[in-house]
C-alpha positions in Angstrom: 0.0 0.0 -0.3 1.5 3.2 -0.8 1.2 6.4 1.4 -1.5 8.1 -0.6 -3.7 4.9 -0.6 -3.3 5.0 3.4 -4.0 8.5 3.6 -7.5 7.9 1.9 -8.6 5.2 4.2 -11.3 6.1 6.6 -10.3 6.0 10.4 -11.9 2.8 11.1 -10.2 1.2 8.0 -6.7 2.5 9.3 -7.3 1.0 12.7 -8.5 -2.3 11.2 -5.3 -2.5 8.8 -3.0 -1.1 11.7 -4.6 -4.0 14.0 -4.1 -6.7 11.7 -0.6 -5.8 10.9 0.3 -5.3 14.4 -1.0 -8.9 15.1 0.5 -10.3 11.9 3.9 -9.1 12.9 3.7 -10.3 16.9 2.7 -13.7 15.7 5.8 -13.6 13.4 7.9 -12.9 16.2 8.1 -9.3 16.8 7.7 -7.9 20.4 4.5 -5.8 20.3 6.6 -2.3 20.5 8.5 -3.2 17.5 5.7 -4.8 15.6 3.9 -1.5 16.3 6.7 0.4 14.4 6.7 -1.8 11.6 2.9 -2.1 11.3 3.1 1.7 11.0 5.3 1.5 8.1 2.2 0.5 5.3 4.4 0.6 2.4 6.5 -2.3 3.6 4.9 -5.6 2.3 3.4 -7.9 5.0 4.5 -11.1 3.2 8.3 -10.0 3.1 8.4 -8.6 6.6 6.7 -11.9 7.8 9.4 -13.7 6.3 12.0 -12.0 7.6 10.6 -12.0 11.1 10.1 -15.7 10.9 13.7 -16.2 10.0 14.7 -14.3 13.3 15.3 -10.9 11.8 15.1 -7.8 14.1 12.6 -5.4 13.1 15.3 -2.7 12.6 17.0 -5.1 10.0 14.0 -6.0 8.4 12.9 -2.3 7.7 16.3 -1.5 6.6 16.4 -4.7 4.3 12.9 -3.7 2.8 13.4 0.0 2.2 16.7 -0.8 0.5 14.9 -3.1 -2.0 12.2 -0.5 -2.5 14.7 2.2 -3.2 
């Protein structure tokens, strides 16, 4: 999802999206605080982030790797 697409969502949709992403990342192994940070980065693809987290990568490393590939 792009930042522009995210901005067009209703407040209820934003809450639903962020809760879903938060739960997804916590279930993949991130701490709740780190998962929240990752969940808020809506341009980061969920599937790739989950894959990295399940391999044991930290949220910081996951973000760096995924932002590098996006650039």
